[in-house]
Residue, then its C-alpha position, 0 to 999 in steps of 0.5 A: m760229295s754232298e749235295e750243299a756243295p753248289n753254293l762253292l765255287l767250280s774248281e773248289r767243288i773238283r779240288i774238294a772231290l780230288a782231295d778226298e779220293i786222294t787221301t782216301g786212296q781212291l786215286a793212288p800215289g802216280s796216277a795221271l789227273d787228265e784233265q778232259q777226263i775231269g773236266d766231263r766227269f764234273g762238267a767244267s772247262r779247263t778253267p777250275v779244273r787247272e785252278a783245282i789240280r794248282q790249289l791240289s800241287a800247291v799243299g802237297l798232294v798232286e806233283m807237276r811232272p813235266r811231259r807228264g803232267a799232274v799225278v797224285s803225290g805220294v806222302s808218307t804216313q810220317r810225313i802227316i803224323d809230323m805235320f798233325e803233330m807240329s799242328a797239334e803245337i801251333e792249334a795249342m799255342c793259339v787257344r792259349l792266347a785265346t783263351y786269355r784275349m777272346n772277346p765276349v762276342e768270339r765266345s759266344r760265336l765259338a759256344q753258337l758253332h760248337e751247339d750248331s755242330e751236334a744237329m750234323v752230328a746227329a746228320g752224320d753230316i760230314d760235309a758241314y761238320d768239317r765247315m764248321n770245324w774249319d769256322f770252330h778253329q778258324t775262330i780260337y785264331e782270330g781270338t789270337h789277337n796276332a794276325f801273324i800266328a794267325e795267319q800262319a797257323l791258317a797257313l797249316r790249316d790249308r795244307m792239312a786240311a783234306f788230312r783232318r777233313t778225311q779223318l772225319r771220315g772213321g767210326g764215330r770220330p764226329a761225336k767224338s770229335r765234338a764230344e773234344h771241342g766241347e771239353l775244349l770249350a770249357a776250359i777257354m770260358r771258365g779261362d784256362g789257357e793252359e788245360a785248353a792248350r792240352c785239350m788241343r793236343s790231345h783233339m790233336f792227336h785224336a784226329s791223326l790217330a783217327l786218321e791212321r785207323f781210317t786209312a789203314g782199314r782201307s790197305 
């Protein structure tokens, strides 16, 4: 995990580390999560550890079992593909609306995020790129100016956050992701909502494919 993480809450640092280990297969399905061991590892009390595990349980990466405590859940490849497929449609809807509704300030923010990401890719800083990626997509959600749609998109993204982060570990994926963002941004700036939606579907398809390849390479 990056040294930039100290700015995060301790429970969030623990959650991200465990989520990475689950989605990359370092923690296999059925593995027990011992609160004391995790606390010792991070120099944390049980309170932030329990909060991290609660958050992982909320997004389906951890299962709470009677008398066994927290156990890593098994998430099938098909389930993950289904989630990416649904996310692609929701994000395509968001970007189509945002293309027509974003104000100049929001467009400028999106362009700035994309520009800033160049240095992150060059440095190979996956943590920084992942945070930028979150902000990039959230700016699009907010650009719909539809609070309910943005809320639903954020809820699904939160559920998929660990998988969307893991796909960035595939060889050369951050650079490819940035190139896809560039095509997406160009369509938005042209005011072509249908093309932006097509670019978003393609972007999500490639993210799903990158995750499949990365996890297959570790099996």
